[in-house]
Every structure is written in structure tokens, then in C-alpha cells.
N, CA, C and O atoms as a MOPAC input file, in Angstrom:
PM7 MOZYME 1SCF
protein

 N     88.08000 1   107.48400 1    77.49600 1
 C     87.12600 1   108.26800 1    77.58500 1
 C     87.97400 1   109.72600 1    77.48500 1
 O     88.65900 1   110.21800 1    78.38200 1
 N     87.72200 1   110.29500 1    76.08600 1
 C     88.30100 1   111.81200 1    76.16700 1
 C     87.10400 1   113.01300 1    76.29600 1
 O     86.08700 1   112.97000 1    75.60300 1
 N     87.27900 1   113.72200 1    76.94500 1
 C     86.24400 1   114.60100 1    76.92300 1
 C     86.75000 1   116.12700 1    77.06900 1
 O     87.79500 1   116.05800 1    77.71700 1
 N     86.46900 1   117.49000 1    76.75100 1
 C     86.77600 1   118.54100 1    77.23800 1
 C     85.39500 1   119.71800 1    78.40500 1
 O     85.26600 1   120.84000 1    78.89400 1
 N     84.75500 1   118.49300 1    78.28200 1
 C     83.76300 1   118.79100 1    79.56800 1
 C     84.51400 1   118.61100 1    80.70700 1
 O     85.45500 1   117.81900 1    80.75900 1
 N     84.09400 1   119.41000 1    81.77000 1
 C     84.86700 1   119.66100 1    83.27900 1
 C     83.57600 1   119.29700 1    83.64700 1
 O     83.90300 1   119.32400 1    84.83300 1
 N     82.46800 1   118.99800 1    83.69400 1
 C     81.15400 1   118.61700 1    84.02300 1
 C     81.28700 1   117.38900 1    85.27600 1
 O     82.03400 1   116.41800 1    85.15400 1
 N     80.46600 1   117.62400 1    86.41600 1
 C     80.16300 1   116.54900 1    87.27000 1
 C     79.59300 1   114.71700 1    85.69100 1
 O     80.37600 1   113.88400 1    85.23400 1
 N     78.70200 1   114.79500 1    85.53000 1
 C     78.74500 1   113.66100 1    84.61300 1
 C     80.32600 1   113.38400 1    83.28100 1
 O     80.69500 1   112.37900 1    82.67400 1
 N     80.61800 1   114.17000 1    83.29900 1
 C     81.74600 1   113.89300 1    82.63300 1
 C     83.13600 1   113.14600 1    83.38000 1
 O     83.79100 1   112.18700 1    82.97100 1
 N     83.31200 1   113.97800 1    84.63900 1
 C     84.38500 1   113.63800 1    85.61000 1
 C     83.62900 1   112.30600 1    86.07600 1
 O     84.31500 1   111.31800 1    85.81600 1
 N     82.57700 1   112.04200 1    86.60500 1
 C     82.27400 1   110.85900 1    87.34800 1
 C     82.56100 1   110.31000 1    86.17500 1
 O     83.73300 1   109.98700 1    85.98700 1
 N     81.82100 1   110.13700 1    85.38700 1
 C     82.13400 1   108.81900 1    84.03000 1
 C     83.13100 1   108.06700 1    84.30600 1
 O     83.16600 1   106.85900 1    84.54000 1
 N     84.23700 1   109.11700 1    84.25400 1
 C     85.87200 1   108.86900 1    83.92200 1
 C     86.06300 1   108.21900 1    84.81500 1
 O     85.88000 1   107.00400 1    84.73800 1
 N     86.51000 1   108.84100 1    86.00500 1
 C     86.47500 1   107.72100 1    87.68500 1
 C     85.43700 1   106.48800 1    87.49200 1
 O     85.50100 1   105.66600 1    88.40600 1
 N     84.97900 1   106.35200 1    86.99600 1
 C     84.15600 1   105.25700 1    87.16600 1
 C     84.39300 1   104.42300 1    86.35400 1
 O     84.79700 1   103.36900 1    86.84600 1
 N     84.29800 1   104.45200 1    85.10400 1
 C     85.48100 1   103.66200 1    84.46800 1
 C     87.18300 1   103.35700 1    84.88300 1
 O     87.72000 1   102.38800 1    84.34600 1
 N     87.87000 1   104.09500 1    85.71100 1
 C     89.32500 1   104.46400 1    86.05100 1
 C     88.38800 1   103.11500 1    87.46900 1
 O     89.22300 1   102.46200 1    88.09400 1
 N     87.09500 1   102.85500 1    87.79400 1
 C     87.32900 1   102.02500 1    89.13200 1
 C     87.21300 1   100.59000 1    88.33900 1
 O     87.88500 1    99.59400 1    88.60600 1
 N     86.19700 1   100.69600 1    87.28300 1
 C     85.79000 1    99.45300 1    86.42600 1
 C     87.63000 1    98.18300 1    86.06700 1
 O     87.98800 1    97.00600 1    86.02500 1
 N     88.21700 1    99.79400 1    85.89300 1
 C     89.72700 1    98.81300 1    85.17300 1
 C     90.22500 1    98.47300 1    85.90000 1
 O     90.51900 1    97.28400 1    85.77900 1
 N     90.64300 1    99.07900 1    87.00800 1
 C     91.32700 1    98.79800 1    87.96900 1
 C     90.77500 1    97.04400 1    88.69600 1
 O     91.46600 1    96.02700 1    88.75100 1
 N     89.28400 1    97.24100 1    89.17600 1
 C     88.83000 1    96.03700 1    89.52300 1
 C     89.03500 1    94.97500 1    88.68500 1
 O     89.36000 1    93.90400 1    89.19900 1
 N     88.84900 1    95.09600 1    86.90100 1
 C     88.91000 1    94.42500 1    85.93200 1
 C     89.83400 1    93.47400 1    85.94700 1
 O     89.72700 1    92.31400 1    85.55000 1
 N     91.15500 1    94.24800 1    86.63200 1
 C     92.57700 1    93.75100 1    86.53500 1
 C     92.70400 1    92.99300 1    87.91600 1
 O     93.72900 1    92.31200 1    87.90600 1
 N     92.06800 1    92.89500 1    88.99100 1
 C     91.70600 1    92.16300 1    90.12600 1
 C     92.93900 1    92.79000 1    91.00300 1
 O     93.70100 1    92.12500 1    91.70300 1
 N     92.97800 1    94.27900 1    90.81100 1
 C     93.59500 1    95.10800 1    91.73700 1
 C     92.47400 1    95.29000 1    92.80700 1
 O     91.31500 1    94.89500 1    92.69000 1
 N     93.04800 1    95.99800 1    93.93900 1
 C     92.17500 1    95.97500 1    95.29000 1
 C     91.51200 1    97.32600 1    94.90300 1
 O     92.04800 1    98.29200 1    94.35900 1
 N     90.39800 1    97.19600 1    95.25200 1
 C     89.60200 1    98.82900 1    95.28000 1
 C     89.77100 1    99.45700 1    96.92900 1
 O     89.13000 1    98.83300 1    97.77400 1
 N     90.43300 1   100.41500 1    97.32400 1
 C     90.69200 1   101.82100 1    97.36900 1
 C     91.83900 1   101.96400 1    97.19800 1
 O     92.70500 1   101.80900 1    98.06000 1
 N     92.09900 1   102.45200 1    95.44100 1
 C     93.34200 1   102.49100 1    95.38100 1
 C     94.45600 1   103.62300 1    95.75000 1
 O     95.68300 1   103.64500 1    95.64900 1
 N     93.25400 1   104.77300 1    96.33700 1
 C     93.54700 1   106.18700 1    96.52500 1
 C     92.69000 1   106.31500 1    98.03600 1
 O     91.52400 1   105.96300 1    97.85600 1
 N     92.89100 1   106.62400 1    99.11800 1
 C     92.04600 1   106.91100 1   100.24500 1
 C     91.54600 1   108.11500 1   100.41200 1
 O     90.41600 1   108.41300 1   100.79800 1
 N     92.80300 1   109.09900 1    99.98000 1
 C     92.21900 1   110.27900 1    99.76700 1
 C     93.02600 1   110.91700 1    98.98500 1
 O     94.11500 1   110.61400 1    98.49700 1
 N     92.02600 1   112.31800 1    98.88600 1
 C     91.90900 1   112.61300 1    97.28500 1
 C     92.29500 1   114.52800 1    97.63500 1
 O     91.58300 1   115.08700 1    98.46900 1
 N     93.09000 1   115.10100 1    97.13800 1
 C     93.30000 1   116.38900 1    97.21000 1
 C     92.01900 1   117.15800 1    96.00800 1
 O     91.82800 1   116.85800 1    94.83000 1
 N     91.50000 1   117.93300 1    96.63600 1
 C     90.77300 1   118.41300 1    95.30900 1
 C     90.67000 1   120.41900 1    96.09600 1
 O     90.45000 1   120.80800 1    97.24300 1
 N     90.93300 1   121.12900 1    94.88900 1
 C     90.01000 1   122.75700 1    95.18600 1
 C     88.88800 1   123.00700 1    95.46200 1
 O     88.18300 1   122.01800 1    95.66100 1
 N     88.36800 1   124.07900 1    95.56900 1
 C     87.14600 1   123.84500 1    96.03500 1
 C     85.59200 1   123.54700 1    94.84000 1
 O     84.41900 1   123.88200 1    95.00400 1
 N     86.17900 1   122.89000 1    93.82200 1
 C     85.12700 1   122.45600 1    92.84400 1
 C     84.47800 1   121.73600 1    92.59900 1
 O     84.80500 1   120.66200 1    92.09400 1
 N     82.80700 1   122.24000 1    93.00100 1
 C     82.10900 1   121.81100 1    93.09000 1
 C     81.82600 1   120.05500 1    92.19200 1
 O     81.29200 1   118.98600 1    92.48900 1
 N     82.64100 1   120.70600 1    90.86700 1
 C     82.45600 1   119.51400 1    90.38300 1
 C     83.26200 1   118.59200 1    90.62200 1
 O     82.49500 1   117.63100 1    90.57500 1
 N     83.97900 1   118.29200 1    90.78300 1
 C     85.44100 1   117.29400 1    91.07800 1
 C     85.06800 1   116.96200 1    92.34400 1
 O     85.53900 1   115.96500 1    92.89100 1
 N     84.27600 1   117.67700 1    92.87700 1
 C     83.92800 1   117.06800 1    94.76800 1
 C     83.08700 1   115.87800 1    94.14300 1
 O     83.25300 1   114.66100 1    94.06400 1
 N     82.06500 1   116.81300 1    93.71400 1
 C     80.82300 1   115.97000 1    93.39000 1
 C     81.07200 1   114.57900 1    92.54000 1
 O     80.41400 1   113.57300 1    92.80400 1
 N     81.82000 1   114.59200 1    91.76000 1
 C     82.04000 1   113.42000 1    90.83400 1
 C     82.78800 1   112.33600 1    91.49200 1
 O     82.48300 1   111.15900 1    91.29700 1
 N     83.74600 1   112.68200 1    92.25500 1
 C     84.72900 1   111.58700 1    93.30900 1
 C     83.36000 1   111.31400 1    94.41100 1
 O     83.75200 1   110.50400 1    95.25200 1
 N     82.07400 1   111.66700 1    94.65300 1
 C     81.75600 1   111.30700 1    95.36800 1
 C     80.74400 1   110.32200 1    94.64200 1
 O     80.31000 1   109.26300 1    95.09600 1
 N     80.50100 1   110.82900 1    93.57400 1
 C     79.45000 1   109.58400 1    92.55300 1
 C     80.07400 1   108.71000 1    92.20000 1
 O     79.49900 1   107.63200 1    92.34900 1
 N     81.71400 1   108.62200 1    91.48100 1
 C     82.78100 1   107.73500 1    90.75600 1
 C     82.66000 1   106.84600 1    91.43400 1
 O     81.95600 1   105.83600 1    91.39700 1
 N     83.71800 1   107.40500 1    92.40600 1
 C     84.41300 1   106.21900 1    93.47400 1
 C     84.00900 1   105.99700 1    94.75400 1
 O     84.58000 1   104.98700 1    95.16400 1
 N     83.13600 1   106.56800 1    95.75500 1
 C     82.37600 1   106.80000 1    96.35500 1
 C     81.13600 1   105.78100 1    96.54500 1
 O     80.87400 1   104.92200 1    97.38700 1
 N     80.65600 1   106.13900 1    95.68200 1
 C     79.00900 1   105.28200 1    94.91900 1
 C     77.69400 1   106.24000 1    95.40600 1
 O     76.49700 1   106.09700 1    95.15500 1
 N     78.51300 1   107.44000 1    96.33300 1
 C     77.04400 1   108.10400 1    96.61600 1
 C     76.52900 1   108.44900 1    95.52100 1
 O     76.93800 1   108.23300 1    94.38100 1
 N     74.93400 1   109.40300 1    96.12900 1
 C     74.76900 1   109.79000 1    94.77300 1
 C     74.43600 1   111.34200 1    94.59700 1
 O     73.44800 1   111.76600 1    93.99800 1
 N     75.51800 1   112.20100 1    95.27700 1
 C     76.13400 1   113.14200 1    95.41400 1
 C     76.95300 1   113.82300 1    96.06400 1
 O     77.60500 1   112.95400 1    96.64200 1
 N     77.36000 1   114.78300 1    96.35900 1
 C     78.25600 1   115.46200 1    97.42900 1
 C     77.47600 1   115.64600 1    98.57700 1
 O     78.05000 1   115.48000 1    99.65400 1
 N     76.30700 1   115.94800 1    98.57900 1
 C     75.55600 1   115.78100 1    99.70000 1
 C     75.28900 1   114.53200 1   100.72400 1
 O     74.83900 1   114.64100 1   101.86500 1
 N     75.64200 1   113.39400 1   100.10200 1
 C     75.52300 1   112.31200 1   100.39700 1
 C     76.66100 1   111.69600 1   101.29400 1
 O     76.81700 1   111.12300 1   102.37200 1
 N     77.29200 1   112.11200 1   100.31200 1
 C     79.21400 1   112.28800 1   101.37300 1
 C     79.19700 1   113.03000 1   102.61600 1
 O     79.51500 1   112.58300 1   103.71800 1
 N     78.73800 1   114.38500 1   102.30600 1
 C     78.90200 1   114.77800 1   103.57700 1
 C     77.89200 1   114.44700 1   104.55100 1
 O     78.26700 1   114.72900 1   105.68900 1
 N     76.46900 1   113.82700 1   104.47700 1
 C     75.68700 1   113.25400 1   105.43600 1
 C     76.97800 1   112.28800 1   105.77100 1
 O     77.95400 1   112.92800 1   106.16100 1
 N     77.11800 1   111.17500 1   105.70800 1
 C     78.03400 1   110.20600 1   105.68900 1
 C     79.31600 1   110.96600 1   106.68200 1
 O     79.41700 1   110.82300 1   107.90100 1
 N     80.06600 1   111.64000 1   105.96300 1
 C     81.63500 1   112.42800 1   106.80300 1
 C     80.79600 1   112.74500 1   108.43800 1
 O     81.24600 1   112.27500 1   109.48300 1
 N     79.67600 1   113.51800 1   108.38500 1
 C     78.96400 1   113.85700 1   109.57500 1
 C     78.23600 1   112.99300 1   110.32000 1
 O     77.58900 1   113.23100 1   111.34000 1
 N     78.43400 1   111.64900 1   109.55700 1
 C     77.71500 1   110.44500 1   110.66000 1
 C     78.77900 1   110.05600 1   110.98900 1
 O     78.62600 1   109.89300 1   112.19900 1
 N     80.44100 1   109.60600 1   110.60100 1
 C     81.48500 1   108.92100 1   110.84300 1
 C     81.83400 1   109.90400 1   112.23800 1
 O     81.85300 1   109.47500 1   113.39200 1
 N     82.11800 1   111.41700 1   111.79500 1
 C     82.32300 1   112.19400 1   113.21900 1
 C     81.64500 1   112.76300 1   114.36600 1
 O     82.19800 1   113.12800 1   115.40400 1
 N     80.24300 1   112.81700 1   114.06800 1
 C     80.02500 1   113.13800 1   115.41200 1
 C     78.73400 1   111.92800 1   115.95700 1
 O     78.32200 1   111.73200 1   117.10100 1
 N     78.39000 1   111.36200 1   114.86200 1
 C     77.84500 1   110.04400 1   115.27500 1
 C     78.77500 1   108.97200 1   116.05500 1
 O     78.56300 1   108.36000 1   117.10200 1
 N     79.58600 1   108.96500 1   115.40700 1
 C     80.73000 1   107.77500 1   116.08300 1
 C     80.88200 1   106.62100 1   114.78800 1
 O     81.90300 1   105.93700 1   114.71700 1
 N     79.79600 1   106.48200 1   113.80700 1
 C     79.49600 1   105.40300 1   112.85100 1
 C     80.65100 1   105.26000 1   112.38200 1
 O     81.39400 1   106.20000 1   112.09700 1
 N     81.03800 1   103.53400 1   112.19800 1
 C     82.40700 1   102.93300 1   111.34100 1
 C     81.94600 1   103.61700 1   109.78400 1
 O     80.89500 1   103.50400 1   109.15200 1
 N     83.13500 1   104.31600 1   109.50200 1
 C     83.19800 1   104.55000 1   108.22900 1
 C     84.12400 1   104.06400 1   107.36100 1
 O     85.25700 1   104.50500 1   107.55100 1
 N     83.93800 1   102.95800 1   106.08000 1
 C     85.25300 1   102.37900 1   105.42400 1
 C     84.74100 1   102.35700 1   103.86500 1
 O     83.62100 1   102.70400 1   103.48900 1
 N     85.77300 1   101.88700 1   103.07300 1
 C     85.82100 1   101.74800 1   102.01900 1
 C     85.33000 1   102.96700 1   101.02700 1
 O     84.59900 1   102.67600 1   100.08000 1
 N     85.74900 1   104.39000 1   101.25200 1
 C     85.34200 1   105.40600 1   100.88400 1
 C     86.62700 1   106.51500 1   101.12300 1
 O     87.19600 1   106.87100 1   102.15500 1
 N     86.83700 1   106.93200 1    99.54000 1
 C     87.84700 1   108.01700 1    99.54200 1
 C     87.93600 1   109.15400 1   100.71800 1
 O     86.97300 1   108.94800 1   101.45700 1
 N     88.43200 1   109.88100 1   101.02800 1
 C     88.62100 1   111.04800 1   101.52200 1
 C     88.60500 1   111.85700 1   100.91800 1
 O     89.62400 1   111.81500 1   100.22900 1
 N     87.89700 1   112.88300 1   100.63800 1
 C     88.00500 1   114.06800 1    99.94000 1
 C     88.85100 1   115.70600 1   100.46700 1
 O     88.26900 1   116.75400 1   100.74600 1
 N     89.88200 1   115.53100 1   100.47000 1
 C     90.76100 1   116.89200 1   101.12300 1
 C     90.83000 1   118.25700 1   100.32900 1
 O     91.24400 1   118.33000 1    99.17200 1
 N     90.52200 1   118.99300 1   100.83800 1
 C     90.72400 1   120.49700 1   100.03200 1
 C     91.50100 1   120.83100 1    99.80400 1
 O     92.13700 1   119.91600 1   100.32700 1
 N     92.19900 1   121.40800 1    99.43300 1
 C     93.48100 1   122.45100 1    98.78100 1
 C     93.24200 1   123.22700 1    99.01400 1
 O     92.69200 1   123.78800 1    98.06600 1
 N     93.31400 1   124.15900 1   100.35800 1
 C     92.65000 1   125.69800 1   100.56100 1
 C     94.02800 1   126.94800 1   100.06400 1
 O     93.94700 1   128.09300 1   100.50800 1
 N     94.80100 1   126.68700 1    99.45700 1
 C     95.20500 1   127.06600 1    98.35400 1
 C     94.74500 1   128.80400 1    97.84300 1
 O     94.92300 1   130.00500 1    98.04700 1
 N     94.16300 1   127.95800 1    97.18600 1
 C     92.92300 1   128.38800 1    96.29300 1
 C     92.26100 1   129.25500 1    96.95600 1
 O     91.89200 1   130.39200 1    96.66200 1
 N     92.15400 1   128.70500 1    97.76700 1
 C     90.68800 1   129.82200 1    98.73800 1
 C     91.03500 1   130.62300 1    98.79900 1
 O     90.62900 1   131.64300 1    98.24300 1
 N     92.30400 1   130.45100 1    99.79000 1
 C     92.86700 1   131.57300 1   100.33100 1
 C     93.34500 1   132.67600 1    99.39300 1
 O     93.00000 1   133.85100 1    99.52400 1
 N     94.14500 1   132.23600 1    98.45300 1
 C     93.75300 1   133.23200 1    97.34200 1
 C     92.92400 1   134.47800 1    97.16900 1
 O     93.08000 1   135.69400 1    97.27000 1
 N     91.61000 1   133.30000 1    96.74600 1
 C     90.47000 1   134.22800 1    96.40500 1
 C     90.03700 1   134.59500 1    97.24800 1
 O     89.47400 1   135.65000 1    96.95700 1
 N     89.87100 1   134.24400 1    98.75100 1
 C     89.61200 1   135.74900 1    99.48300 1
 C     90.66600 1   136.53100 1   100.07800 1
 O     90.15700 1   137.42600 1   100.75200 1
 N     91.49600 1   136.55200 1   100.09900 1
 C     92.95200 1   137.63000 1   100.35600 1
 C     92.91800 1   138.48300 1    99.25600 1
 O     92.91100 1   139.68100 1    99.53800 1
 N     92.89500 1   138.17700 1    98.04900 1
 C     92.91300 1   139.45200 1    96.81600 1
 C     92.08500 1   140.13400 1    97.12000 1
 O     92.65700 1   141.11900 1    97.58500 1
 N     90.57300 1   140.34900 1    97.19700 1
 C     89.69600 1   140.93500 1    98.13000 1
 C     89.77800 1   142.44100 1    98.48900 1
 O     89.59700 1   143.59100 1    98.09000 1
 N     90.26800 1   141.46700 1    99.74900 1
 C     90.83300 1   142.11000 1   101.13900 1
 C     91.60300 1   143.18300 1   100.98700 1
 O     91.39200 1   144.27200 1   101.52100 1
 N     92.75400 1   142.83900 1   100.06600 1
 C     94.19700 1   143.06300 1   100.36700 1
 C     93.79100 1   144.17700 1    99.42400 1
 O     94.60500 1   145.07800 1    99.62800 1
 N     92.73000 1   144.64700 1    98.27400 1
 C     92.70300 1   145.65700 1    97.68000 1
 C     91.68400 1   146.14700 1    98.52500 1
 O     92.00300 1   147.27800 1    98.89200 1
 N     90.53000 1   145.77400 1    99.02500 1
 C     90.09300 1   147.00500 1   100.50400 1
 C     90.59600 1   147.66000 1   101.25500 1
 O     90.32700 1   148.82800 1   101.53200 1
 N     91.45900 1   146.93500 1   101.71800 1
 C     92.12400 1   147.92000 1   102.45100 1
 C     93.45400 1   148.57200 1   102.31600 1
 O     94.11800 1   149.12100 1   103.19600 1
 N     93.76300 1   148.38600 1   100.86800 1
 C     94.91400 1   149.43000 1   100.20100 1
 C     94.03400 1   150.46800 1    99.86800 1
 O     94.49800 1   151.60300 1    99.75500 1
 N     92.83500 1   150.26200 1    99.69300 1
 C     91.73400 1   151.28900 1    98.79000 1
 C     91.09400 1   152.20400 1   100.39600 1
 O     90.26500 1   153.10700 1   100.28000 1
 N     91.35300 1   152.00200 1   101.05500 1
 C     90.86000 1   152.58000 1   102.52500 1
 C     92.24700 1   152.91000 1   103.25000 1
 O     92.02600 1   153.78300 1   104.08900 1
 N     92.96900 1   152.71000 1   103.24600 1
 C     94.21300 1   153.12500 1   103.63400 1
 C     94.77500 1   154.18300 1   103.00100 1
 O     95.63800 1   154.85400 1   103.56600 1
 N     94.38800 1   154.43000 1   101.86800 1
 C     95.01900 1   155.27800 1   100.97100 1
 C     94.09600 1   156.93300 1   101.02200 1
 O     94.45900 1   158.09500 1   100.83700 1
 N     92.50800 1   156.15500 1   101.43800 1
 C     91.86700 1   157.62300 1   102.09200 1
 C     92.09600 1   158.13300 1   103.02000 1
 O     91.70400 1   159.29500 1   103.12100 1
 N     92.88800 1   157.47500 1   104.21900 1
 C     92.97500 1   157.79200 1   105.19200 1
 C     94.19400 1   158.84600 1   105.29300 1
 O     94.47900 1   159.35800 1   106.37600 1

């Protein structure tokens, strides 16, 4: 599947196709127990749908809550880890700008 779209449907369809390919060739699933992504809503939602079988990222987050807080056993799910570098960069740039202007005014 080739697509220029970077939306939930395109990404989850590709991930579902990849999962079907792995299972067809008698390989075991989960291939990846962890997946690192930036804070892309499309990627996180697509991973939840395509590889974990949830209907949305919100179902995945509810599953995480049940595992962490209610001590339910969680298996056969790819854990979505976040790359905080992008978030840190996006948050720090405005802060540096704001504080540099404030320092110049003093």
C-alpha cells in the first residue's frame, strides 16, 4: 500500500496489512512490544486501531488505566511510548522567546 496521506485511516490500514502479512507467514504476533512515536494523534490512534485492535486511542488509554491503576493483567498489546524531545522543543521555544523579550525590557 502506497499513500501520501498521513491520517488515521491510511496509517492504520498499512499497520493492519503489515500485521496480516506477519500472521500469514506463520510468524508470531507481537513483533514489537513497544513503539516509540512523537505526539502525533494520527500515529497513536492508528497504532491503537491497527496493531492493538482497539477502536480508538481512547480505548487504549482506558486499557492503560485499567492495567496501571486497577491492576488488570494486560497482554498482547503494543505499548505506545512517546518521544518527548519533540514536545520539549515545541514547549521550550516559546518560553525562550518570551523570557528573552522580558529580559530585554528590564
